[in-house]
DRENMARVEX-475506 format. One record per residue (C-alpha): residue number from 1; residue in three letters; x, y, z. Coordinates in nm, 4 decimals, padded with zeros to 6 digits, always signed. Layout:
// residues N
- NUM,ala,X,Y,Z
...
// end
This chain:
// residues 447
- 1,met,+02.1839,+01.5804,-00.6776
- 2,arg,+01.8185,+01.4746,-00.7764
- 3,met,+01.8654,+01.1844,-01.0220
- 4,leu,+01.5645,+01.2187,-01.2233
- 5,lys,+01.4289,+01.1383,-01.5696
- 6,ala,+01.0647,+01.2329,-01.6706
- 7,leu,+00.8446,+00.9757,-01.7601
- 8,leu,+00.6769,+00.9927,-02.1009
- 9,pro,+00.3038,+01.0351,-01.9712
- 10,met,+00.0218,+00.9168,-02.1659
- 11,phe,-00.2131,+01.1986,-02.2558
- 12,leu,-00.5642,+01.1783,-02.3569
- 13,phe,-00.7086,+01.5207,-02.5205
- 14,val,-01.0340,+01.5941,-02.3336
- 15,gly,-01.2063,+01.8966,-02.4842
- 16,ile,-01.3085,+02.1857,-02.2639
- 17,ser,-01.5576,+02.4828,-02.3214
- 18,ala,-01.3756,+02.8214,-02.4087
- 19,gly,-01.5100,+02.9618,-02.0860
- 20,gln,-01.3581,+02.6983,-01.9043
- 21,ala,-01.0299,+02.7295,-02.0834
- 22,gln,-01.0020,+03.0958,-02.0328
- 23,thr,-01.1033,+03.1207,-01.6648
- 24,gly,-00.9043,+02.8051,-01.5598
- 25,gln,-01.1807,+02.7633,-01.2931
- 26,pro,-01.3170,+02.4227,-01.1913
- 27,leu,-01.6588,+02.3077,-01.2036
- 28,pro,-01.8178,+02.1437,-00.8733
- 29,leu,-01.6632,+01.8500,-00.7789
- 30,lys,-01.7856,+01.4987,-00.8592
- 31,ala,-01.7123,+01.1690,-00.6851
- 32,gly,-01.7800,+00.8262,-00.7422
- 33,ala,-01.7005,+00.4727,-00.5913
- 34,ala,-01.7243,+00.1047,-00.6680
- 35,lys,-01.5748,-00.2351,-00.5482
- 36,ile,-01.5515,-00.5691,-00.7319
- 37,asp,-01.4671,-00.9037,-00.6144
- 38,val,-01.1758,-01.0496,-00.7600
- 39,thr,-01.1407,-01.3649,-00.5446
- 40,pro,-00.9697,-01.6352,-00.7343
- 41,ser,-01.2047,-01.9733,-00.7305
- 42,glu,-01.0832,-02.2732,-00.5277
- 43,ser,-01.0131,-02.4546,-00.8045
- 44,glu,-00.7693,-02.1797,-00.9491
- 45,leu,-00.5811,-02.1690,-00.6128
- 46,pro,-00.2189,-02.2267,-00.5869
- 47,lys,-00.1347,-02.5494,-00.4554
- 48,ser,-00.0092,-02.4133,-00.1020
- 49,tyr,-00.3601,-02.2615,-00.0419
- 50,leu,-00.6192,-02.4388,+00.1519
- 51,gly,-00.9224,-02.2600,+00.0873
- 52,val,-01.0728,-01.9021,+00.1364
- 53,leu,-01.0793,-01.7053,+00.4880
- 54,asp,-01.2258,-01.3792,+00.3405
- 55,arg,-01.2832,-01.2226,-00.0175
- 56,leu,-01.0606,-01.0216,-00.2094
- 57,tyr,-01.1549,-00.6909,-00.3787
- 58,val,-01.0724,-00.4176,-00.5990
- 59,arg,-01.1944,-00.0694,-00.4795
- 60,ala,-01.1883,+00.2800,-00.6935
- 61,ile,-01.2706,+00.6337,-00.6368
- 62,val,-01.3060,+00.8800,-00.9171
- 63,val,-01.3043,+01.2203,-00.9102
- 64,asn,-01.3621,+01.4799,-01.1731
- 65,asn,-01.3714,+01.8768,-01.1681
- 66,gly,-01.5256,+01.9389,-01.5020
- 67,thr,-01.2081,+01.9629,-01.6584
- 68,thr,-01.0311,+01.6359,-01.5824
- 69,ser,-01.0333,+01.3130,-01.3777
- 70,ala,-00.8622,+01.1255,-01.1459
- 71,ala,-00.8809,+00.7569,-01.0146
- 72,val,-00.7469,+00.5799,-00.6729
- 73,ile,-00.7524,+00.2276,-00.6850
- 74,thr,-00.6472,-00.0162,-00.4376
- 75,leu,-00.6097,-00.4085,-00.5139
- 76,asp,-00.6082,-00.6664,-00.2447
- 77,ala,-00.2854,-00.8429,-00.3843
- 78,gly,+00.0717,-00.8811,-00.2629
- 79,gly,+00.2094,-00.6287,-00.5155
- 80,ile,+00.1425,-00.4410,-00.8630
- 81,pro,+00.3186,-00.5856,-01.1373
- 82,asp,+00.4349,-00.3468,-01.3930
- 83,pro,+00.2262,-00.5132,-01.6890
- 84,leu,-00.0724,-00.5003,-01.4676
- 85,trp,-00.0164,-00.1148,-01.3991
- 86,gln,+00.0854,-00.0363,-01.7634
- 87,ala,-00.2308,-00.2282,-01.9230
- 88,val,-00.5025,-00.0672,-01.6249
- 89,ser,-00.3284,+00.2580,-01.6826
- 90,gln,-00.3640,+00.2470,-02.0789
- 91,arg,-00.7269,+00.0992,-02.0957
- 92,val,-00.8451,+00.3667,-01.8181
- 93,ala,-00.6800,+00.6392,-02.0300
- 94,thr,-00.8103,+00.5421,-02.3566
- 95,glu,-01.1472,+00.4101,-02.2594
- 96,leu,-01.2406,+00.6206,-01.9685
- 97,gly,-01.0747,+00.9466,-02.0242
- 98,ile,-00.8722,+00.9349,-01.7287
- 99,pro,-00.4901,+01.0222,-01.7651
- 100,ala,-00.2201,+00.7720,-01.6584
- 101,lys,-00.0531,+01.0624,-01.4674
- 102,asn,-00.3976,+01.0851,-01.2716
- 103,leu,-00.4225,+00.7207,-01.1557
- 104,leu,-00.3022,+00.5585,-00.8471
- 105,leu,-00.3028,+00.1883,-00.8665
- 106,thr,-00.1983,+00.0436,-00.5235
- 107,ala,-00.1584,-00.2829,-00.3560
- 108,thr,-00.2646,-00.3866,-00.0005
- 109,his,+00.0318,-00.6244,+00.0206
- 110,ser,-00.1592,-00.8810,+00.1875
- 111,his,+00.0575,-01.1920,+00.2368
- 112,ser,-00.2479,-01.3923,+00.1945
- 113,ala,-00.3655,-01.2753,-00.1594
- 114,pro,-00.2544,-01.5076,-00.4147
- 115,gly,-00.4401,-01.3150,-00.6943
- 116,glu,-00.5473,-01.3904,-01.0282
- 117,pro,-00.3585,-01.3766,-01.3464
- 118,ile,-00.3170,-01.0394,-01.5166
- 119,pro,-00.5246,-01.0832,-01.8347
- 120,val,-00.8021,-01.1771,-01.5668
- 121,leu,-00.7589,-00.8893,-01.3393
- 122,val,-00.7082,-00.5919,-01.5820
- 123,pro,-01.0889,-00.6109,-01.6977
- 124,lys,-01.2125,-00.6644,-01.3592
- 125,ile,-01.0286,-00.3414,-01.2335
- 126,val,-01.1052,-00.1540,-01.5410
- 127,glu,-01.4694,-00.2203,-01.4856
- 128,cys,-01.4331,-00.1299,-01.1209
- 129,val,-01.3055,+00.2207,-01.2754
- 130,arg,-01.5839,+00.2223,-01.5097
- 131,thr,-01.8702,+00.1745,-01.2362
- 132,ala,-01.7148,+00.4154,-00.9945
- 133,gln,-01.7018,+00.6674,-01.2750
- 134,ala,-02.0503,+00.5792,-01.4113
- 135,ser,-02.1818,+00.6876,-01.0067
- 136,leu,-01.9969,+01.0421,-01.0301
- 137,gln,-02.2326,+01.2715,-00.8700
- 138,pro,-02.1814,+01.6173,-00.6839
- 139,ala,-01.9872,+01.5902,-00.3818
- 140,arg,-01.7590,+01.7648,-00.1575
- 141,met,-01.4210,+01.6381,-00.0003
- 142,gly,-01.2376,+01.6810,+00.3286
- 143,tyr,-00.9281,+01.5625,+00.4844
- 144,gly,-00.8137,+01.4932,+00.8256
- 145,thr,-00.5681,+01.2631,+01.0345
- 146,gly,-00.5894,+01.0731,+01.3590
- 147,val,-00.3920,+00.7877,+01.5164
- 148,ser,-00.3446,+00.4250,+01.5432
- 149,tyr,-00.1380,+00.2123,+01.7579
- 150,ile,-00.2075,-00.1268,+01.5991
- 151,asn,+00.1503,-00.0816,+01.4237
- 152,val,+00.4982,-00.1035,+01.5332
- 153,asn,+00.8578,-00.1081,+01.4016
- 154,arg,+00.9633,-00.4609,+01.3369
- 155,asn,+01.3520,-00.4731,+01.3829
- 156,ile,+01.4947,-00.5381,+01.7311
- 157,ile,+01.8263,-00.6591,+01.8699
- 158,asp,+01.7774,-01.0151,+01.9836
- 159,pro,+01.8663,-01.0468,+02.3581
- 160,lys,+02.0350,-01.3799,+02.3319
- 161,thr,+02.2317,-01.3351,+01.9897
- 162,arg,+02.2977,-00.9560,+02.0293
- 163,arg,+02.1920,-00.9597,+01.6622
- 164,trp,+01.9148,-00.8036,+01.4346
- 165,trp,+01.6092,-00.9836,+01.4057
- 166,glu,+01.2255,-00.9518,+01.3935
- 167,gly,+01.0157,-00.8494,+01.6862
- 168,pro,+00.8272,-00.5769,+01.8290
- 169,asn,+01.0678,-00.2653,+01.8525
- 170,tyr,+00.8336,-00.0181,+02.0640
- 171,glu,+01.1059,+00.2215,+02.0446
- 172,gly,+01.1698,+00.2222,+01.6956
- 173,pro,+01.0587,+00.4584,+01.4467
- 174,ser,+00.6954,+00.4135,+01.3362
- 175,asp,+00.4225,+00.6802,+01.2138
- 176,lys,+00.0844,+00.6208,+01.3673
- 177,thr,-00.0829,+00.8809,+01.1651
- 178,val,-00.4067,+00.7573,+00.9852
- 179,ala,-00.4639,+00.9823,+00.6969
- 180,val,-00.8408,+01.0156,+00.5743
- 181,val,-00.9936,+01.1639,+00.2601
- 182,lys,-01.3566,+01.1486,+00.2714
- 183,phe,-01.6089,+01.1978,+00.0170
- 184,glu,-01.9848,+01.2826,+00.0408
- 185,thr,-02.2658,+01.4122,-00.1324
- 186,leu,-02.3670,+01.7726,-00.0988
- 187,ala,-02.6378,+01.6864,+00.1454
- 188,gly,-02.3901,+01.4870,+00.3638
- 189,glu,-02.4298,+01.1152,+00.2451
- 190,pro,-02.1274,+00.9148,+00.2220
- 191,ile,-01.9917,+00.8302,-00.1107
- 192,ala,-01.6169,+00.6964,-00.0262
- 193,val,-01.3247,+00.7309,+00.2293
- 194,tyr,-00.9816,+00.6997,+00.1169
- 195,tyr,-00.7371,+00.6166,+00.4093
- 196,asn,-00.3550,+00.5776,+00.4380
- 197,tyr,-00.1653,+00.3783,+00.7294
- 198,ala,+00.1787,+00.2113,+00.7677
- 199,met,+00.1381,-00.1574,+00.8362
- 200,his,+00.2409,-00.4678,+00.6785
- 201,ala,-00.0607,-00.7067,+00.6073
- 202,val,+00.0899,-01.0281,+00.7394
- 203,ala,-00.1067,-01.1227,+01.0306
- 204,ala,-00.2937,-01.3977,+00.8464
- 205,gly,+00.0182,-01.5069,+00.6399
- 206,gln,+00.0823,-01.8512,+00.8099
- 207,leu,-00.2822,-01.9858,+00.7414
- 208,asp,-00.2454,-02.0625,+00.4033
- 209,leu,-00.5652,-01.9307,+00.3494
- 210,val,-00.6987,-01.6559,+00.0839
- 211,ser,-00.7466,-01.3362,+00.2941
- 212,ala,-00.7280,-00.9570,+00.2504
- 213,asp,-00.5857,-00.9441,+00.6072
- 214,ala,-00.6144,-00.6224,+00.8324
- 215,pro,-00.6730,-00.3875,+00.5145
- 216,gly,-00.9896,-00.6316,+00.4425
- 217,thr,-01.1175,-00.6325,+00.7741
- 218,thr,-01.0810,-00.2646,+00.8329
- 219,ser,-01.2533,-00.1752,+00.4924
- 220,arg,-01.5213,-00.4231,+00.5451
- 221,tyr,-01.5939,-00.2903,+00.8978
- 222,ile,-01.6089,+00.0691,+00.7718
- 223,glu,-01.8453,+00.0040,+00.4835
- 224,asp,-02.0703,-00.2262,+00.7405
- 225,ser,-02.0776,+00.0915,+00.9806
- 226,phe,-02.2586,+00.2824,+00.6736
- 227,asp,-02.4932,-00.0235,+00.5749
- 228,asn,-02.2471,-00.0456,+00.2724
- 229,lys,-02.3368,+00.2864,+00.1313
- 230,ile,-01.9831,+00.3710,+00.1040
- 231,val,-01.6692,+00.2239,-00.0424
- 232,ala,-01.3668,+00.2384,+00.1867
- 233,val,-01.0238,+00.2244,+00.0100
- 234,trp,-00.7142,+00.1521,+00.2133
- 235,ser,-00.3702,+00.2662,+00.1035
- 236,thr,-00.0443,+00.1497,+00.2228
- 237,gly,+00.1568,+00.3491,+00.4015
- 238,ala,+00.5465,+00.3562,+00.4284
- 239,ala,+00.5083,+00.0059,+00.5955
- 240,gly,+00.8740,-00.1518,+00.4747
- 241,asp,+00.9388,-00.1954,+00.8495
- 242,gln,+00.6305,-00.1841,+00.9927
- 243,asn,+00.4367,-00.4849,+01.1236
- 244,pro,+00.1058,-00.5169,+01.3431
- 245,ile,+00.1956,-00.4783,+01.7070
- 246,tyr,+00.0068,-00.7770,+01.8244
- 247,phe,+00.1817,-01.0506,+01.5910
- 248,gln,+00.2940,-01.2977,+01.8860
- 249,gln,+00.1058,-01.5960,+01.7119
- 250,thr,+00.3416,-01.5900,+01.4292
- 251,tyr,+00.6396,-01.5585,+01.6048
- 252,asp,+00.5181,-01.8575,+01.8193
- 253,leu,+00.4196,-02.0409,+01.5141
- 254,arg,+00.7754,-01.9781,+01.3791
- 255,glu,+00.9530,-02.1212,+01.6938
- 256,ile,+00.7376,-02.4309,+01.6550
- 257,arg,+00.8231,-02.4667,+01.3037
- 258,ile,+01.2053,-02.4385,+01.3661
- 259,lys,+01.2115,-02.6982,+01.6185
- 260,glu,+01.0101,-02.9495,+01.4021
- 261,tyr,+01.2479,-02.8914,+01.1336
- 262,ala,+01.5430,-02.8993,+01.3611
- 263,lys,+01.4428,-03.2622,+01.4541
- 264,arg,+01.4694,-03.3463,+01.0834
- 265,gly,+01.8118,-03.2035,+01.0917
- 266,glu,+01.7529,-02.9013,+00.9070
- 267,asp,+01.8036,-02.5512,+01.0284
- 268,ile,+01.5617,-02.3095,+00.9177
- 269,ser,+01.5935,-02.0178,+01.1965
- 270,asn,+01.7707,-01.7725,+00.9207
- 271,ala,+01.5604,-01.8591,+00.6226
- 272,met,+01.2142,-01.9333,+00.6786
- 273,pro,+00.9813,-02.1164,+00.4420
- 274,pro,+00.7002,-01.9089,+00.3001
- 275,gly,+00.3431,-01.9038,+00.4569
- 276,gly,+00.2744,-02.2066,+00.6977
- 277,gln,+00.4951,-02.4767,+00.5421
- 278,gly,+00.5997,-02.7454,+00.7663
- 279,leu,+00.3267,-02.6853,+01.0363
- 280,asn,+00.1013,-02.9479,+01.1658
- 281,arg,-00.2389,-02.7963,+01.1927
- 282,gln,-00.3650,-03.0851,+01.3952
- 283,asp,-00.1200,-03.0077,+01.6660
- 284,pro,-00.3824,-02.8582,+01.9185
- 285,ala,-00.1261,-02.5512,+01.9804
- 286,val,-00.0820,-02.4655,+01.6166
- 287,ala,-00.4745,-02.4851,+01.5761
- 288,lys,-00.5287,-02.2659,+01.8740
- 289,leu,-00.2558,-01.9888,+01.7430
- 290,met,-00.4033,-01.9909,+01.3783
- 291,asn,-00.7532,-01.9373,+01.5427
- 292,gln,-00.6153,-01.6628,+01.7274
- 293,gln,-00.4453,-01.5225,+01.4031
- 294,lys,-00.8174,-01.5274,+01.2572
- 295,gln,-00.9424,-01.3334,+01.5519
- 296,met,-00.6668,-01.0785,+01.5513
- 297,ile,-00.7334,-00.9251,+01.1947
- 298,leu,-01.0702,-00.8867,+01.2987
- 299,ser,-00.9857,-00.6908,+01.6193
- 300,met,-00.7182,-00.4778,+01.4064
- 301,gly,-00.9765,-00.3951,+01.1537
- 302,gln,-01.2206,-00.3207,+01.3859
- 303,phe,-00.9608,-00.0782,+01.5771
- 304,leu,-00.8383,+00.0864,+01.2628
- 305,gly,-01.1939,+00.1119,+01.1287
- 306,glu,-01.3106,+00.3022,+01.4504
- 307,glu,-01.0145,+00.5398,+01.4019
- 308,val,-01.1135,+00.6018,+01.0356
- 309,leu,-01.4543,+00.6733,+01.1382
- 310,his,-01.3467,+00.9151,+01.4091
- 311,val,-01.1587,+01.1262,+01.1737
- 312,met,-01.4456,+01.1129,+00.9225
- 313,arg,-01.6515,+01.2514,+01.1804
- 314,gly,-01.4432,+01.5410,+01.2790
- 315,ile,-01.3699,+01.6605,+00.9276
- 316,glu,-01.5838,+01.9921,+00.9275
- 317,arg,-01.3966,+02.1585,+00.6396
- 318,thr,-01.4882,+02.0066,+00.3110
- 319,glu,-01.4280,+02.1397,-00.0858
- 320,thr,-01.6886,+02.1483,-00.3433
- 321,thr,-01.4212,+02.2546,-00.6235
- 322,ala,-01.0735,+02.1405,-00.6412
- 323,lys,-00.7838,+02.1436,-00.8827
- 324,ile,-00.6838,+01.8054,-01.0008
- 325,ser,-00.3378,+01.7290,-01.1703
- 326,gly,-00.0879,+01.4132,-01.1622
- 327,asn,+00.2369,+01.3599,-01.2631
- 328,gln,+00.5168,+01.1067,-01.2754
- 329,ala,+00.9009,+01.0761,-01.2942
- 330,thr,+01.1538,+00.7763,-01.2136
- 331,ala,+01.4446,+00.8140,-00.9943
- 332,ser,+01.7581,+00.5752,-01.0482
- 333,cys,+01.9824,+00.4476,-00.8032
- 334,pro,+02.3036,+00.2325,-00.8320
- 335,gly,+02.2100,-00.1232,-00.7480
- 336,arg,+02.3803,-00.4415,-00.5857
- 337,gln,+02.3460,-00.8299,-00.6232
- 338,arg,+02.3559,-01.0250,-00.2996
- 339,thr,+02.6376,-01.3181,-00.3151
- 340,asp,+02.5454,-01.5021,-00.0027
- 341,thr,+02.2108,-01.6212,+00.2023
- 342,gly,+02.0680,-01.5581,+00.5164
- 343,arg,+01.7595,-01.3492,+00.6678
- 344,ala,+01.9282,-01.1375,+00.9139
- 345,gly,+02.1946,-01.0580,+01.1730
- 346,phe,+02.5163,-01.0742,+00.9522
- 347,pro,+02.6381,-00.8566,+00.6755
- 348,gly,+02.5690,-00.9471,+00.3381
- 349,thr,+02.8073,-00.9776,+00.0593
- 350,tyr,+02.7362,-00.8149,-00.2878
- 351,lys,+02.8473,-00.7482,-00.6219
- 352,asp,+02.7735,-00.4462,-00.8462
- 353,ala,+02.4361,-00.4865,-01.0580
- 354,asp,+02.2437,-00.2641,-01.2786
- 355,pro,+02.0872,+00.0504,-01.1705
- 356,val,+01.7613,+00.0282,-00.9908
- 357,glu,+01.4739,+00.2705,-01.1204
- 358,leu,+01.1889,+00.3794,-00.8829
- 359,arg,+00.8704,+00.5272,-01.0204
- 360,leu,+00.7510,+00.8218,-00.8447
- 361,ser,+00.3914,+00.9558,-00.8697
- 362,leu,+00.1908,+01.2426,-00.7283
- 363,leu,-00.1700,+01.2952,-00.7522
- 364,met,-00.2924,+01.6475,-00.6173
- 365,leu,-00.6669,+01.6797,-00.5129
- 366,gly,-00.6858,+02.0430,-00.4467
- 367,asp,-00.3990,+02.0671,-00.1693
- 368,ile,-00.3875,+01.7164,-00.0913
- 369,ala,-00.0981,+01.5768,-00.2014
- 370,ile,-00.0991,+01.1968,-00.2634
- 371,ser,+00.2638,+01.0701,-00.3380
- 372,gly,+00.3495,+00.7049,-00.4725
- 373,val,+00.6201,+00.5076,-00.4890
- 374,asp,+00.6606,+00.1446,-00.6450
- 375,gly,+00.8442,-00.0068,-00.3423
- 376,glu,+00.8386,-00.0902,+00.0056
- 377,ile,+00.9661,+00.2244,+00.1823
- 378,phe,+01.0960,+00.2417,+00.5450
- 379,asn,+00.8665,+00.4482,+00.7327
- 380,leu,+01.1342,+00.7336,+00.8366
- 381,ile,+01.1468,+00.8323,+00.4464
- 382,ala,+00.8007,+00.9060,+00.4540
- 383,gln,+00.8225,+01.0976,+00.7727
- 384,arg,+01.0911,+01.3186,+00.6274
- 385,leu,+00.8890,+01.3829,+00.2916
- 386,lys,+00.5929,+01.4820,+00.5163
- 387,lys,+00.8021,+01.7314,+00.6971
- 388,glu,+00.9664,+01.8891,+00.4018
- 389,ser,+00.6254,+01.8914,+00.1915
- 390,arg,+00.5072,+02.2480,+00.1489
- 391,phe,+00.1375,+02.0662,+00.1554
- 392,ser,+00.0596,+02.0071,+00.5242
- 393,asp,-00.2003,+01.7572,+00.3592
- 394,thr,+00.0735,+01.4965,+00.2564
- 395,met,+00.0626,+01.1244,+00.2604
- 396,met,+00.3036,+00.8598,+00.0997
- 397,val,+00.1259,+00.5677,-00.0727
- 398,thr,+00.3915,+00.2785,-00.1466
- 399,leu,+00.3227,-00.0417,-00.3725
- 400,thr,+00.1952,+00.1670,-00.6181
- 401,asn,+00.2078,+00.1953,-00.9924
- 402,gly,+00.4187,-00.0797,-01.0612
- 403,met,+00.6836,-00.2928,-00.8642
- 404,ala,+01.0156,-00.1727,-00.8307
- 405,arg,+01.3042,-00.4318,-00.8396
- 406,ser,+01.4795,-00.2923,-00.5305
- 407,gly,+01.3276,-00.4955,-00.2831
- 408,tyr,+01.2948,-00.3120,+00.0411
- 409,ile,+01.3897,+00.0473,+00.0221
- 410,pro,+01.5634,+00.1226,+00.3604
- 411,asn,+01.6154,+00.5033,+00.4514
- 412,asp,+02.0073,+00.6055,+00.4730
- 413,ala,+02.0583,+00.5553,+00.8302
- 414,ala,+01.9120,+00.2076,+00.8070
- 415,phe,+02.1625,+00.0719,+00.6063
- 416,gly,+02.4135,+00.0624,+00.8920
- 417,phe,+02.1942,-00.2212,+01.0451
- 418,asn,+02.2038,-00.5965,+00.9313
- 419,thr,+01.8035,-00.6201,+00.9355
- 420,phe,+01.6664,-00.8508,+00.6894
- 421,glu,+01.5186,-00.5565,+00.4611
- 422,val,+01.8691,-00.4108,+00.4723
- 423,val,+02.0837,-00.7140,+00.3761
- 424,ser,+01.8120,-00.8580,+00.1105
- 425,ser,+01.7752,-00.4985,-00.0522
- 426,arg,+01.9084,-00.4421,-00.3839
- 427,leu,+01.9925,-00.1029,-00.3443
- 428,lys,+02.3294,+00.0453,-00.2663
- 429,pro,+02.3364,+00.2882,+00.0352
- 430,gly,+02.3235,+00.6689,-00.0041
- 431,cys,+02.0737,+00.7196,-00.3019
- 432,ala,+01.7323,+00.5943,-00.2403
- 433,glu,+01.5931,+00.8347,+00.0460
- 434,asp,+01.7139,+01.1583,-00.1280
- 435,ala,+01.5955,+01.0509,-00.4711
- 436,ile,+01.2552,+00.9732,-00.3498
- 437,val,+01.1839,+01.2519,-00.1181
- 438,asn,+01.3634,+01.5135,-00.3647
- 439,gly,+01.1964,+01.3828,-00.6463
- 440,leu,+00.8486,+01.4037,-00.5078
- 441,leu,+00.9283,+01.7392,-00.3778
- 442,asp,+01.0118,+01.8231,-00.7395
- 443,leu,+00.6910,+01.6920,-00.8470
- 444,met,+00.5217,+01.8999,-00.5945
- 445,asp,+00.6876,+02.2069,-00.7403
- 446,lys,+00.5593,+02.1446,-01.0788
- 447,asn,+00.2064,+02.1508,-00.9563
// end
């Protein structure tokens, strides 16, 4: 049974001409884009941060069809707290006339983005959307897909312990699809690109330096390729169980930390400290691995960026008009609270907890279905949604429009494995996969 309850959407009345209301025909599509630096100053950084490796941004694309507008926004941040989404969506609706139901606010999920306080971030995000809206111009839009092999399933059976652990599982479920929506002027000049890929932004996580990680390097590579005449907006796919495929430096640094802590009589093998805590950066071996991590995010950005560019070049069918619509709902699933500790490899113990609500979002740009969930989704859930969707151009955007209390959201079958995502999930098995897929399909049916 689909356990859904409709959100109370925030509507902003926008007058349209009688002719438009009678015909229902959208006017020519317009698009605009912008990006704004949101990097905290060094004096504002948490004590655990040692400096800035690369800048953080908020990027936005606004589209308008003469009757309504929509905005897709991505912030270089670990997540989108509910108060941030609520404040941004309310101000964008009130000040800019973009209904909250037509807004997708997504986090890149960089593990190296400490972020600024919500009262500081809100006006910057709104200003980015305002700037994008002010740059609206007649445009055409096209959709295409490609593939990139820089992600991999991250749950494996350890060959020594025969228990679940983290590492590249080349045979595990992993969607390599890169989904791309490009916006250009009627003369073919670039405006923006919105691209979707399923991979955790964790390659720079142990450097303790501010970084947008691979999403940032990819967007910058694309933008530089167009002499910064384009805004490249990453959206996070179903990456709950997906890591960068080239992640060995992180595992090597983890082993160094485990050995260092063991010398002091502390076992951290199943409960890793955050970031690079405990690593001796003066150790030549540590310094070498960290330098390789910096190189790796540049390499991944170039590889993924090249695939986005390849897809853009191949998009020949474009639309100059499009219906724009959005909708939102919540799905409720039984919750649980873990009563033991440990990262992976052993079954968790739990007690009943309050139900967990998941916010579902859908933005339709013509026949392009951009579906959103406010949590970290396992890859197979998104693959199932794409198979069951009646729209061939369907993508899933996660960590969007808030932050669910669920922790990771495994697919039903994955609950049988003692991976760290499963044992830490606040969801009971048997609900979330159907609730998400069926809930989003319901929203599509209402389109």
